[in-house]
All heavy atoms as a GROMACS GRO file, in nm:
protein
  626
    1MET      N    1   3.030   2.424   4.743
    1MET     CA    2   2.941   2.368   4.640
    1MET      C    3   2.893   2.470   4.551
    1MET      O    4   2.844   2.574   4.589
    1MET     CB    5   2.831   2.302   4.717
    1MET     CG    6   2.726   2.238   4.628
    1MET     SD    7   2.580   2.194   4.726
    1MET     CE    8   2.460   2.307   4.653
    2GLY      N    9   2.911   2.447   4.421
    2GLY     CA   10   2.856   2.545   4.322
    2GLY      C   11   2.708   2.526   4.313
    2GLY      O   12   2.645   2.434   4.350
    3SER      N   13   2.645   2.627   4.246
    3SER     CA   14   2.497   2.614   4.225
    3SER      C   15   2.471   2.540   4.100
    3SER      O   16   2.449   2.590   3.993
    3SER     CB   17   2.437   2.745   4.225
    3SER     OG   18   2.481   2.823   4.119
    4ARG      N   19   2.468   2.401   4.120
    4ARG     CA   20   2.445   2.313   4.009
    4ARG      C   21   2.352   2.202   4.050
    4ARG      O   22   2.372   2.151   4.157
    4ARG     CB   23   2.578   2.250   3.960
    4ARG     CG   24   2.557   2.164   3.835
    4ARG     CD   25   2.700   2.111   3.790
    4ARG     NE   26   2.676   2.012   3.683
    4ARG     CZ   27   2.639   1.892   3.699
    4ARG    NH1   28   2.624   1.844   3.819
    4ARG    NH2   29   2.621   1.807   3.599
    5CYS      N   30   2.246   2.173   3.972
    5CYS     CA   31   2.153   2.077   4.010
    5CYS      C   32   2.208   1.934   3.976
    5CYS      O   33   2.262   1.915   3.868
    5CYS     CB   34   2.020   2.095   3.926
    5CYS     SG   35   1.894   1.971   3.955
    6GLN      N   36   2.202   1.848   4.071
    6GLN     CA   37   2.257   1.711   4.054
    6GLN      C   38   2.178   1.630   3.944
    6GLN      O   39   2.244   1.552   3.879
    6GLN     CB   40   2.261   1.637   4.189
    6GLN     CG   41   2.355   1.693   4.287
    6GLN     CD   42   2.348   1.604   4.415
    6GLN    OE1   43   2.245   1.610   4.484
    6GLN    NE2   44   2.455   1.536   4.448
    7LEU      N   45   2.055   1.649   3.944
    7LEU     CA   46   1.967   1.570   3.858
    7LEU      C   47   1.964   1.623   3.713
    7LEU      O   48   1.983   1.555   3.617
    7LEU     CB   49   1.830   1.554   3.909
    7LEU     CG   50   1.737   1.459   3.852
    7LEU    CD1   51   1.795   1.313   3.856
    7LEU    CD2   52   1.599   1.456   3.917
    8THR      N   53   1.929   1.751   3.698
    8THR     CA   54   1.906   1.809   3.565
    8THR      C   55   2.035   1.872   3.509
    8THR      O   56   2.041   1.906   3.392
    8THR     CB   57   1.793   1.916   3.568
    8THR    OG1   58   1.832   2.020   3.656
    8THR    CG2   59   1.667   1.855   3.611
    9GLY      N   60   2.132   1.908   3.596
    9GLY     CA   61   2.255   1.973   3.548
    9GLY      C   62   2.244   2.120   3.525
    9GLY      O   63   2.335   2.184   3.474
   10ARG      N   64   2.137   2.180   3.570
   10ARG     CA   65   2.122   2.324   3.562
   10ARG      C   66   2.232   2.400   3.639
   10ARG      O   67   2.263   2.355   3.747
   10ARG     CB   68   1.986   2.375   3.606
   10ARG     CG   69   1.878   2.340   3.521
   10ARG     CD   70   1.752   2.411   3.564
   10ARG     NE   71   1.643   2.373   3.467
   10ARG     CZ   72   1.569   2.459   3.400
   10ARG    NH1   73   1.592   2.584   3.419
   10ARG    NH2   74   1.479   2.420   3.316
   11LYS      N   75   2.287   2.505   3.577
   11LYS     CA   76   2.396   2.577   3.636
   11LYS      C   77   2.379   2.726   3.602
   11LYS      O   78   2.289   2.756   3.526
   11LYS     CB   79   2.529   2.525   3.591
   11LYS     CG   80   2.548   2.526   3.432
   11LYS     CD   81   2.680   2.457   3.400
   11LYS     CE   82   2.702   2.478   3.250
   11LYS     NZ   83   2.689   2.353   3.180
   12PRO      N   84   2.457   2.812   3.662
   12PRO     CA   85   2.432   2.958   3.633
   12PRO      C   86   2.453   2.995   3.493
   12PRO      O   87   2.531   2.940   3.417
   12PRO     CB   88   2.541   3.024   3.724
   12PRO     CG   89   2.584   2.923   3.823
   12PRO     CD   90   2.558   2.790   3.761
   13GLY      N   91   2.369   3.098   3.449
   13GLY     CA   92   2.385   3.155   3.322
   13GLY      C   93   2.468   3.278   3.327
   13GLY      O   94   2.465   3.352   3.436
   14PHE      N   95   2.539   3.314   3.231
   14PHE     CA   96   2.624   3.436   3.234
   14PHE      C   97   2.584   3.536   3.123
   14PHE      O   98   2.530   3.492   3.016
   14PHE     CB   99   2.773   3.393   3.215
   14PHE     CG  100   2.826   3.308   3.326
   14PHE    CD1  101   2.814   3.173   3.322
   14PHE    CD2  102   2.882   3.368   3.436
   14PHE    CE1  103   2.858   3.097   3.429
   14PHE    CE2  104   2.928   3.290   3.540
   14PHE     CZ  105   2.918   3.156   3.537
   15GLY      N  106   2.601   3.665   3.153
   15GLY     CA  107   2.571   3.758   3.058
   15GLY      C  108   2.617   3.894   3.101
   15GLY      O  109   2.710   3.903   3.188
   16ASN      N  110   2.551   4.002   3.057
   16ASN     CA  111   2.590   4.137   3.094
   16ASN      C  112   2.468   4.212   3.144
   16ASN      O  113   2.354   4.197   3.092
   16ASN     CB  114   2.642   4.212   2.981
   16ASN     CG  115   2.778   4.166   2.931
   16ASN    OD1  116   2.867   4.141   3.014
   16ASN    ND2  117   2.799   4.138   2.801
   17ASN      N  118   2.498   4.305   3.240
   17ASN     CA  119   2.396   4.408   3.270
   17ASN      C  120   2.421   4.514   3.172
   17ASN      O  121   2.536   4.550   3.140
   17ASN     CB  122   2.423   4.467   3.415
   17ASN     CG  123   2.362   4.385   3.524
   17ASN    OD1  124   2.260   4.324   3.502
   17ASN    ND2  125   2.426   4.392   3.642
   18VAL      N  126   2.320   4.568   3.109
   18VAL     CA  127   2.329   4.670   3.012
   18VAL      C  128   2.255   4.791   3.056
   18VAL      O  129   2.138   4.787   3.077
   18VAL     CB  130   2.278   4.620   2.875
   18VAL    CG1  131   2.305   4.736   2.767
   18VAL    CG2  132   2.344   4.499   2.832
   19SER      N  133   2.336   4.905   3.081
   19SER     CA  134   2.271   5.023   3.132
   19SER      C  135   2.213   5.099   3.018
   19SER      O  136   2.221   5.064   2.902
   19SER     CB  137   2.379   5.111   3.202
   19SER     OG  138   2.468   5.164   3.099
   20HIS      N  139   2.144   5.212   3.051
   20HIS     CA  140   2.077   5.303   2.950
   20HIS      C  141   2.182   5.347   2.849
   20HIS      O  142   2.150   5.366   2.730
   20HIS     CB  143   2.010   5.415   3.018
   20HIS     CG  144   1.947   5.510   2.930
   20HIS    ND1  145   1.833   5.478   2.860
   20HIS    CD2  146   1.969   5.638   2.892
   20HIS    CE1  147   1.789   5.581   2.778
   20HIS    NE2  148   1.881   5.678   2.805
   21SER      N  149   2.307   5.374   2.889
   21SER     CA  150   2.410   5.420   2.803
   21SER      C  151   2.481   5.309   2.729
   21SER      O  152   2.583   5.332   2.666
   21SER     CB  153   2.514   5.503   2.882
   21SER     OG  154   2.582   5.418   2.973
   22GLN      N  155   2.423   5.188   2.740
   22GLN     CA  156   2.480   5.070   2.676
   22GLN      C  157   2.612   5.020   2.734
   22GLN      O  158   2.685   4.942   2.671
   22GLN     CB  159   2.491   5.086   2.525
   22GLN     CG  160   2.357   5.112   2.455
   22GLN     CD  161   2.257   4.999   2.478
   22GLN    OE1  162   2.290   4.886   2.444
   22GLN    NE2  163   2.141   5.029   2.530
   23ARG      N  164   2.649   5.070   2.852
   23ARG     CA  165   2.771   5.020   2.917
   23ARG      C  166   2.738   4.880   2.970
   23ARG      O  167   2.639   4.859   3.033
   23ARG     CB  168   2.814   5.110   3.034
   23ARG     CG  169   2.929   5.069   3.109
   23ARG     CD  170   2.961   5.162   3.220
   23ARG     NE  171   3.014   5.288   3.167
   23ARG     CZ  172   3.141   5.334   3.182
   23ARG    NH1  173   3.218   5.252   3.244
   23ARG    NH2  174   3.179   5.441   3.127
   24LYS      N  175   2.830   4.787   2.944
   24LYS     CA  176   2.807   4.644   2.986
   24LYS      C  177   2.900   4.601   3.099
   24LYS      O  178   3.015   4.625   3.099
   24LYS     CB  179   2.833   4.552   2.861
   24LYS     CG  180   2.729   4.579   2.752
   24LYS     CD  181   2.766   4.516   2.623
   24LYS     CE  182   2.669   4.540   2.515
   24LYS     NZ  183   2.664   4.682   2.474
   25THR      N  184   2.836   4.543   3.198
   25THR     CA  185   2.912   4.487   3.311
   25THR      C  186   2.872   4.344   3.332
   25THR      O  187   2.755   4.310   3.316
   25THR     CB  188   2.887   4.566   3.444
   25THR    OG1  189   2.744   4.573   3.469
   25THR    CG2  190   2.944   4.709   3.430
   26PRO      N  191   2.968   4.259   3.361
   26PRO     CA  192   2.936   4.116   3.369
   26PRO      C  193   2.842   4.084   3.487
   26PRO      O  194   2.853   4.145   3.594
   26PRO     CB  195   3.069   4.043   3.389
   26PRO     CG  196   3.170   4.152   3.391
   26PRO     CD  197   3.112   4.280   3.377
   27ARG      N  198   2.758   3.988   3.463
   27ARG     CA  199   2.672   3.934   3.581
   27ARG      C  200   2.641   3.788   3.555
   27ARG      O  201   2.672   3.736   3.447
   27ARG     CB  202   2.545   4.018   3.588
   27ARG     CG  203   2.452   3.997   3.464
   27ARG     CD  204   2.312   4.035   3.489
   27ARG     NE  205   2.254   3.933   3.584
   27ARG     CZ  206   2.131   3.940   3.622
   27ARG    NH1  207   2.048   4.031   3.581
   27ARG    NH2  208   2.085   3.852   3.706
   28ARG      N  209   2.575   3.729   3.652
   28ARG     CA  210   2.544   3.594   3.634
   28ARG      C  211   2.398   3.569   3.694
   28ARG      O  212   2.367   3.631   3.796
   28ARG     CB  213   2.635   3.488   3.693
   28ARG     CG  214   2.663   3.502   3.846
   28ARG     CD  215   2.765   3.407   3.890
   28ARG     NE  216   2.707   3.304   3.972
   28ARG     CZ  217   2.760   3.186   4.003
   28ARG    NH1  218   2.884   3.165   3.958
   28ARG    NH2  219   2.704   3.103   4.079
   29TRP      N  220   2.329   3.478   3.636
   29TRP     CA  221   2.196   3.440   3.688
   29TRP      C  222   2.210   3.306   3.752
   29TRP      O  223   2.239   3.202   3.687
   29TRP     CB  224   2.090   3.426   3.568
   29TRP     CG  225   2.054   3.557   3.509
   29TRP    CD1  226   1.942   3.628   3.545
   29TRP    CD2  227   2.113   3.622   3.403
   29TRP    NE1  228   1.932   3.737   3.465
   29TRP    CE2  229   2.037   3.740   3.377
   29TRP    CE3  230   2.228   3.597   3.326
   29TRP    CZ2  231   2.074   3.828   3.276
   29TRP    CZ3  232   2.261   3.690   3.226
   29TRP    CH2  233   2.188   3.807   3.205
   30ALA      N  234   2.198   3.306   3.886
   30ALA     CA  235   2.218   3.176   3.960
   30ALA      C  236   2.095   3.090   3.940
   30ALA      O  237   1.981   3.139   3.932
   30ALA     CB  238   2.235   3.209   4.107
   31ALA      N  239   2.122   2.958   3.936
   31ALA     CA  240   2.016   2.859   3.921
   31ALA      C  241   1.948   2.847   4.059
   31ALA      O  242   2.014   2.869   4.165
   31ALA     CB  243   2.078   2.728   3.882
   32ASN      N  244   1.820   2.817   4.064
   32ASN     CA  245   1.743   2.809   4.187
   32ASN      C  246   1.766   2.669   4.246
   32ASN      O  247   1.682   2.583   4.230
   32ASN     CB  248   1.594   2.838   4.153
   32ASN     CG  249   1.518   2.839   4.284
   32ASN    OD1  250   1.570   2.841   4.397
   32ASN    ND2  251   1.382   2.842   4.265
   33VAL      N  252   1.890   2.651   4.302
   33VAL     CA  253   1.920   2.519   4.356
   33VAL      C  254   1.907   2.517   4.507
   33VAL      O  255   1.949   2.611   4.574
   33VAL     CB  256   2.072   2.486   4.324
   33VAL    CG1  257   2.115   2.360   4.390
   33VAL    CG2  258   2.089   2.480   4.172
   34GLN      N  259   1.832   2.419   4.554
   34GLN     CA  260   1.799   2.407   4.697
   34GLN      C  261   1.840   2.269   4.745
   34GLN      O  262   1.834   2.175   4.666
   34GLN     CB  263   1.654   2.432   4.724
   34GLN     CG  264   1.613   2.565   4.678
   34GLN     CD  265   1.460   2.583   4.683
   34GLN    OE1  266   1.390   2.505   4.736
   34GLN    NE2  267   1.415   2.691   4.619
   35THR      N  268   1.884   2.255   4.865
   35THR     CA  269   1.915   2.128   4.925
   35THR      C  270   1.792   2.070   4.987
   35THR      O  271   1.720   2.131   5.062
   35THR     CB  272   2.028   2.140   5.033
   35THR    OG1  273   2.140   2.210   4.973
   35THR    CG2  274   2.069   2.007   5.088
   36ARG      N  275   1.762   1.943   4.949
   36ARG     CA  276   1.646   1.874   5.000
   36ARG      C  277   1.681   1.738   5.051
   36ARG      O  278   1.777   1.670   4.992
   36ARG     CB  279   1.542   1.851   4.885
   36ARG     CG  280   1.456   1.962   4.866
   36ARG     CD  281   1.363   1.979   4.983
   36ARG     NE  282   1.291   2.097   4.981
   36ARG     CZ  283   1.171   2.110   4.924
   36ARG    NH1  284   1.115   2.008   4.851
   36ARG    NH2  285   1.104   2.228   4.931
   37ARG      N  286   1.618   1.686   5.154
   37ARG     CA  287   1.636   1.553   5.207
   37ARG      C  288   1.520   1.466   5.160
   37ARG      O  289   1.403   1.513   5.170
   37ARG     CB  290   1.637   1.548   5.358
   37ARG     CG  291   1.766   1.592   5.418
   37ARG     CD  292   1.767   1.585   5.573
   37ARG     NE  293   1.642   1.538   5.629
   37ARG     CZ  294   1.630   1.477   5.747
   37ARG    NH1  295   1.738   1.451   5.817
   37ARG    NH2  296   1.513   1.450   5.791
   38TYR      N  297   1.549   1.352   5.107
   38TYR     CA  298   1.446   1.249   5.067
   38TYR      C  299   1.472   1.120   5.136
   38TYR      O  300   1.585   1.082   5.155
   38TYR     CB  301   1.451   1.232   4.913
   38TYR     CG  302   1.406   1.347   4.831
   38TYR    CD1  303   1.499   1.435   4.776
   38TYR    CD2  304   1.273   1.368   4.809
   38TYR    CE1  305   1.455   1.540   4.704
   38TYR    CE2  306   1.229   1.477   4.733
   38TYR     CZ  307   1.313   1.567   4.683
   38TYR     OH  308   1.277   1.670   4.610
   39TRP      N  309   1.363   1.057   5.177
   39TRP     CA  310   1.374   0.923   5.241
   39TRP      C  311   1.387   0.819   5.136
   39TRP      O  312   1.302   0.803   5.046
   39TRP     CB  313   1.254   0.898   5.331
   39TRP     CG  314   1.253   0.762   5.393
   39TRP    CD1  315   1.171   0.658   5.354
   39TRP    CD2  316   1.341   0.720   5.501
   39TRP    NE1  317   1.204   0.553   5.441
   39TRP    CE2  318   1.303   0.586   5.526
   39TRP    CE3  319   1.445   0.777   5.567
   39TRP    CZ2  320   1.369   0.511   5.623
   39TRP    CZ3  321   1.508   0.709   5.668
   39TRP    CH2  322   1.465   0.574   5.693
   40LEU      N  323   1.495   0.748   5.138
   40LEU     CA  324   1.523   0.636   5.045
   40LEU      C  325   1.484   0.501   5.117
   40LEU      O  326   1.557   0.446   5.195
   40LEU     CB  327   1.672   0.639   5.003
   40LEU     CG  328   1.711   0.561   4.887
   40LEU    CD1  329   1.637   0.610   4.755
   40LEU    CD2  330   1.861   0.574   4.856
   41ALA      N  331   1.367   0.458   5.084
   41ALA     CA  332   1.309   0.341   5.157
   41ALA      C  333   1.384   0.216   5.139
   41ALA      O  334   1.400   0.135   5.231
   41ALA     CB  335   1.166   0.326   5.109
   42SER      N  336   1.445   0.199   5.016
   42SER     CA  337   1.516   0.072   4.988
   42SER      C  338   1.631   0.063   5.080
   42SER      O  339   1.676  -0.054   5.115
   42SER     CB  340   1.556   0.060   4.846
   42SER     OG  341   1.643   0.170   4.812
   43GLN      N  342   1.699   0.166   5.116
   43GLN     CA  343   1.819   0.169   5.195
   43GLN      C  344   1.796   0.211   5.339
   43GLN      O  345   1.880   0.216   5.424
   43GLN     CB  346   1.931   0.253   5.138
   43GLN     CG  347   1.974   0.202   5.000
   43GLN     CD  348   2.085   0.282   4.940
   43GLN    OE1  349   2.130   0.382   5.003
   43GLN    NE2  350   2.127   0.248   4.821
   44ARG      N  351   1.666   0.246   5.368
   44ARG     CA  352   1.625   0.294   5.504
   44ARG      C  353   1.712   0.405   5.552
   44ARG      O  354   1.767   0.400   5.664
   44ARG     CB  355   1.623   0.175   5.598
   44ARG     CG  356   1.522   0.071   5.562
   44ARG     CD  357   1.512  -0.048   5.660
   44ARG     NE  358   1.504  -0.006   5.796
   44ARG     CZ  359   1.389   0.033   5.856
   44ARG    NH1  360   1.279   0.035   5.792
   44ARG    NH2  361   1.388   0.069   5.981
   45ARG      N  362   1.735   0.509   5.468
   45ARG     CA  363   1.814   0.627   5.510
   45ARG      C  364   1.769   0.750   5.434
   45ARG      O  365   1.700   0.737   5.334
   45ARG     CB  366   1.964   0.600   5.487
   45ARG     CG  367   2.007   0.591   5.339
   45ARG     CD  368   2.153   0.568   5.324
   45ARG     NE  369   2.192   0.567   5.188
   45ARG     CZ  370   2.260   0.667   5.131
   45ARG    NH1  371   2.294   0.772   5.198
   45ARG    NH2  372   2.293   0.658   5.006
   46TRP      N  373   1.812   0.864   5.484
   46TRP     CA  374   1.785   0.988   5.414
   46TRP      C  375   1.899   1.020   5.312
   46TRP      O  376   2.011   0.987   5.342
   46TRP     CB  377   1.781   1.100   5.516
   46TRP     CG  378   1.661   1.102   5.602
   46TRP    CD1  379   1.661   1.052   5.732
   46TRP    CD2  380   1.532   1.148   5.575
   46TRP    NE1  381   1.535   1.066   5.787
   46TRP    CE2  382   1.456   1.126   5.694
   46TRP    CE3  383   1.475   1.212   5.470
   46TRP    CZ2  384   1.322   1.163   5.703
   46TRP    CZ3  385   1.342   1.247   5.479
   46TRP    CH2  386   1.263   1.225   5.590
   47VAL      N  387   1.865   1.074   5.201
   47VAL     CA  388   1.971   1.122   5.107
   47VAL      C  389   1.950   1.269   5.086
   47VAL      O  390   1.837   1.315   5.086
   47VAL     CB  391   1.961   1.049   4.966
   47VAL    CG1  392   2.004   0.906   4.982
   47VAL    CG2  393   1.824   1.063   4.908
   48ARG      N  394   2.058   1.344   5.082
   48ARG     CA  395   2.047   1.488   5.066
   48ARG      C  396   2.092   1.519   4.921
   48ARG      O  397   2.203   1.487   4.880
   48ARG     CB  398   2.144   1.550   5.166
   48ARG     CG  399   2.127   1.700   5.184
   48ARG     CD  400   2.222   1.752   5.290
   48ARG     NE  401   2.194   1.694   5.423
   48ARG     CZ  402   2.111   1.742   5.513
   48ARG    NH1  403   2.046   1.855   5.488
   48ARG    NH2  404   2.103   1.685   5.629
   49LEU      N  405   2.003   1.589   4.851
   49LEU     CA  406   2.026   1.618   4.710
   49LEU      C  407   2.021   1.773   4.694
   49LEU      O  408   1.928   1.834   4.752
   49LEU     CB  409   1.920   1.553   4.618
   49LEU     CG  410   1.912   1.400   4.632
   49LEU    CD1  411   1.794   1.352   4.541
   49LEU    CD2  412   2.042   1.339   4.580
   50ALA      N  413   2.102   1.823   4.604
   50ALA     CA  414   2.098   1.961   4.570
   50ALA      C  415   2.028   1.965   4.436
   50ALA      O  416   2.077   1.927   4.330
   50ALA     CB  417   2.240   2.026   4.554
   51LEU      N  418   1.897   2.021   4.439
   51LEU     CA  419   1.820   2.011   4.318
   51LEU      C  420   1.768   2.150   4.284
   51LEU      O  421   1.737   2.228   4.372
   51LEU     CB  422   1.697   1.916   4.342
   51LEU     CG  423   1.726   1.770   4.368
   51LEU    CD1  424   1.600   1.704   4.408
   51LEU    CD2  425   1.791   1.709   4.247
   52SER      N  426   1.746   2.172   4.150
   52SER     CA  427   1.671   2.287   4.110
   52SER      C  428   1.522   2.258   4.130
   52SER      O  429   1.487   2.142   4.154
   52SER     CB  430   1.702   2.319   3.959
   52SER     OG  431   1.663   2.211   3.884
   53VAL      N  432   1.438   2.355   4.112
   53VAL     CA  433   1.291   2.335   4.125
   53VAL      C  434   1.250   2.236   4.018
   53VAL      O  435   1.163   2.152   4.045
   53VAL     CB  436   1.222   2.470   4.118
   53VAL    CG1  437   1.070   2.450   4.126
   53VAL    CG2  438   1.265   2.558   4.233
   54LYS      N  439   1.304   2.245   3.896
   54LYS     CA  440   1.269   2.150   3.796
   54LYS      C  441   1.308   2.010   3.837
   54LYS      O  442   1.236   1.914   3.811
   54LYS     CB  443   1.328   2.189   3.659
   54LYS     CG  444   1.289   2.101   3.552
   54LYS     CD  445   1.348   2.148   3.413
   54LYS     CE  446   1.298   2.051   3.306
   54LYS     NZ  447   1.353   2.093   3.179
   55GLY      N  448   1.424   1.997   3.901
   55GLY     CA  449   1.469   1.867   3.949
   55GLY      C  450   1.380   1.811   4.057
   55GLY      O  451   1.351   1.691   4.059
   56MET      N  452   1.326   1.903   4.144
   56MET     CA  453   1.225   1.854   4.251
   56MET      C  454   1.099   1.805   4.186
   56MET      O  455   1.051   1.706   4.226
   56MET     CB  456   1.200   1.969   4.343
   56MET     CG  457   1.310   2.005   4.436
   56MET     SD  458   1.263   2.140   4.541
   56MET     CE  459   1.420   2.222   4.565
   57ARG      N  460   1.055   1.872   4.080
   57ARG     CA  461   0.936   1.828   4.009
   57ARG      C  462   0.964   1.695   3.943
   57ARG      O  463   0.876   1.605   3.938
   57ARG     CB  464   0.895   1.930   3.905
   57ARG     CG  465   0.836   2.053   3.961
   57ARG     CD  466   0.770   2.138   3.854
   57ARG     NE  467   0.756   2.273   3.897
   57ARG     CZ  468   0.803   2.377   3.834
   57ARG    NH1  469   0.868   2.364   3.722
   57ARG    NH2  470   0.780   2.499   3.878
   58THR      N  471   1.084   1.670   3.891
   58THR     CA  472   1.123   1.541   3.834
   58THR      C  473   1.116   1.435   3.932
   58THR      O  474   1.063   1.322   3.906
   58THR     CB  475   1.258   1.549   3.762
   58THR    OG1  476   1.253   1.655   3.666
   58THR    CG2  477   1.288   1.422   3.693
   59VAL      N  478   1.165   1.462   4.055
   59VAL     CA  479   1.166   1.361   4.164
   59VAL      C  480   1.020   1.335   4.204
   59VAL      O  481   0.991   1.217   4.225
   59VAL     CB  482   1.254   1.408   4.285
   59VAL    CG1  483   1.229   1.321   4.404
   59VAL    CG2  484   1.398   1.417   4.253
   60ASP      N  485   0.939   1.430   4.206
   60ASP     CA  486   0.796   1.408   4.238
   60ASP      C  487   0.729   1.325   4.138
   60ASP      O  488   0.642   1.244   4.171
   60ASP     CB  489   0.721   1.538   4.256
   60ASP     CG  490   0.762   1.618   4.376
   60ASP    OD1  491   0.824   1.561   4.466
   60ASP    OD2  492   0.733   1.745   4.379
   61ARG      N  493   0.766   1.338   4.012
   61ARG     CA  494   0.706   1.271   3.904
   61ARG      C  495   0.747   1.125   3.889
   61ARG      O  496   0.668   1.031   3.878
   61ARG     CB  497   0.730   1.339   3.768
   61ARG     CG  498   0.642   1.293   3.651
   61ARG     CD  499   0.670   1.357   3.525
   61ARG     NE  500   0.806   1.312   3.487
   61ARG     CZ  501   0.909   1.392   3.446
   61ARG    NH1  502   0.894   1.518   3.442
   61ARG    NH2  503   1.022   1.346   3.416
   62ILE      N  504   0.884   1.103   3.900
   62ILE     CA  505   0.940   0.968   3.875
   62ILE      C  506   0.970   0.890   4.003
   62ILE      O  507   0.984   0.770   3.996
   62ILE     CB  508   1.070   0.973   3.788
   62ILE    CG1  509   1.183   1.035   3.863
   62ILE    CG2  510   1.043   1.030   3.651
   62ILE    CD1  511   1.316   1.026   3.789
   63GLY      N  512   0.966   0.960   4.117
   63GLY     CA  513   0.996   0.898   4.242
   63GLY      C  514   1.143   0.907   4.280
   63GLY      O  515   1.233   0.918   4.196
   64VAL      N  516   1.172   0.901   4.412
   64VAL     CA  517   1.304   0.922   4.458
   64VAL      C  518   1.393   0.801   4.424
   64VAL      O  519   1.516   0.821   4.398
   64VAL     CB  520   1.304   0.958   4.611
   64VAL    CG1  521   1.266   0.837   4.691
   64VAL    CG2  522   1.443   1.008   4.651
   65GLU      N  523   1.344   0.684   4.427
   65GLU     CA  524   1.418   0.565   4.392
   65GLU      C  525   1.478   0.573   4.246
   65GLU      O  526   1.595   0.547   4.219
   65GLU     CB  527   1.338   0.439   4.402
   65GLU     CG  528   1.287   0.419   4.543
   65GLU     CD  529   1.394   0.363   4.640
   65GLU    OE1  530   1.499   0.312   4.593
   65GLU    OE2  531   1.369   0.374   4.765
   66ALA      N  532   1.386   0.614   4.152
   66ALA     CA  533   1.424   0.626   4.013
   66ALA      C  534   1.530   0.739   3.994
   66ALA      O  535   1.620   0.734   3.913
   66ALA     CB  536   1.306   0.640   3.919
   67ALA      N  537   1.505   0.847   4.067
   67ALA     CA  538   1.592   0.963   4.057
   67ALA      C  539   1.732   0.929   4.108
   67ALA      O  540   1.838   0.962   4.044
   67ALA     CB  541   1.536   1.082   4.136
   68VAL      N  542   1.741   0.857   4.219
   68VAL     CA  543   1.870   0.818   4.272
   68VAL      C  544   1.941   0.714   4.178
   68VAL      O  545   2.063   0.724   4.156
   68VAL     CB  546   1.856   0.758   4.411
   68VAL    CG1  547   1.984   0.688   4.458
   68VAL    CG2  548   1.817   0.865   4.513
   69ALA      N  549   1.862   0.627   4.120
   69ALA     CA  550   1.917   0.534   4.024
   69ALA      C  551   1.976   0.608   3.903
   69ALA      O  552   2.083   0.575   3.845
   69ALA     CB  553   1.817   0.435   3.974
   70ARG      N  554   1.908   0.715   3.856
   70ARG     CA  555   1.950   0.796   3.746
   70ARG      C  556   2.078   0.870   3.781
   70ARG      O  557   2.170   0.882   3.697
   70ARG     CB  558   1.836   0.899   3.706
   70ARG     CG  559   1.864   0.972   3.574
   70ARG     CD  560   1.754   1.068   3.543
   70ARG     NE  561   1.627   0.997   3.506
   70ARG     CZ  562   1.520   1.062   3.466
   70ARG    NH1  563   1.517   1.192   3.455
   70ARG    NH2  564   1.412   0.995   3.434
   71LEU      N  565   2.084   0.924   3.907
   71LEU     CA  566   2.209   0.990   3.948
   71LEU      C  567   2.324   0.890   3.954
   71LEU      O  568   2.438   0.929   3.918
   71LEU     CB  569   2.184   1.053   4.092
   71LEU     CG  570   2.095   1.174   4.097
   71LEU    CD1  571   2.069   1.214   4.240
   71LEU    CD2  572   2.167   1.291   4.030
   72ARG      N  573   2.303   0.775   4.002
   72ARG     CA  574   2.416   0.679   4.011
   72ARG      C  575   2.461   0.633   3.870
   72ARG      O  576   2.579   0.610   3.852
   72ARG     CB  577   2.370   0.549   4.094
   72ARG     CG  578   2.363   0.591   4.239
   72ARG     CD  579   2.340   0.466   4.326
   72ARG     NE  580   2.346   0.500   4.463
   72ARG     CZ  581   2.258   0.464   4.552
   72ARG    NH1  582   2.161   0.382   4.522
   72ARG    NH2  583   2.273   0.504   4.674
   73ALA      N  584   2.366   0.630   3.775
   73ALA     CA  585   2.402   0.596   3.634
   73ALA      C  586   2.491   0.708   3.578
   73ALA      O  587   2.573   0.685   3.492
   73ALA     CB  588   2.278   0.580   3.554
   74GLN      N  589   2.471   0.836   3.624
   74GLN     CA  590   2.546   0.945   3.578
   74GLN      C  591   2.685   0.950   3.642
   74GLN      O  592   2.768   1.033   3.612
   74GLN     CB  593   2.474   1.079   3.605
   74GLN     CG  594   2.352   1.104   3.524
   74GLN     CD  595   2.280   1.227   3.570
   74GLN    OE1  596   2.325   1.304   3.659
   74GLN    NE2  597   2.166   1.251   3.509
   75GLY      N  598   2.704   0.869   3.746
   75GLY     CA  599   2.835   0.872   3.816
   75GLY      C  600   2.832   0.951   3.946
   75GLY      O  601   2.938   0.965   4.002
   76GLU      N  602   2.722   1.011   3.984
   76GLU     CA  603   2.710   1.089   4.106
   76GLU      C  604   2.722   0.998   4.229
   76GLU      O  605   2.668   0.885   4.228
   76GLU     CB  606   2.580   1.161   4.113
   76GLU     CG  607   2.571   1.278   4.010
   76GLU     CD  608   2.615   1.407   4.067
   76GLU    OE1  609   2.635   1.422   4.193
   76GLU    OE2  610   2.635   1.497   3.989
   77LYS      N  611   2.785   1.044   4.335
   77LYS     CA  612   2.785   0.967   4.456
   77LYS      C  613   2.668   1.013   4.536
   77LYS      O  614   2.644   1.130   4.572
   77LYS     CB  615   2.911   0.994   4.535
   77LYS     CG  616   2.927   0.914   4.657
   77LYS     CD  617   3.058   0.954   4.732
   77LYS     CE  618   3.058   0.878   4.868
   77LYS     NZ  619   3.135   0.948   4.968
   78VAL      N  620   2.580   0.912   4.576
   78VAL     CA  621   2.459   0.942   4.657
   78VAL      C  622   2.462   0.863   4.783
   78VAL      O  623   2.482   0.747   4.776
   78VAL     CB  624   2.329   0.918   4.577
   78VAL    CG1  625   2.209   0.951   4.653
   78VAL    CG2  626   2.332   0.995   4.445
   0.00000   0.00000   0.00000
């Protein structure tokens, strides 16, 4: 599984480490994606989502039912 948020779509950023001598080496900034379980009351089961912290805040704000509905509208399998 790549580090990609299912809800917000956040993924790693890419760039360069730049040393004092201006030598550039590739690097990547990983998204803060964590796996969380949420209770889906309508289906009486747990769903496991890979979310960034911003995605977790979104779930807290709109609710897990609306978040799962949004994921299904995007074509994600939940």
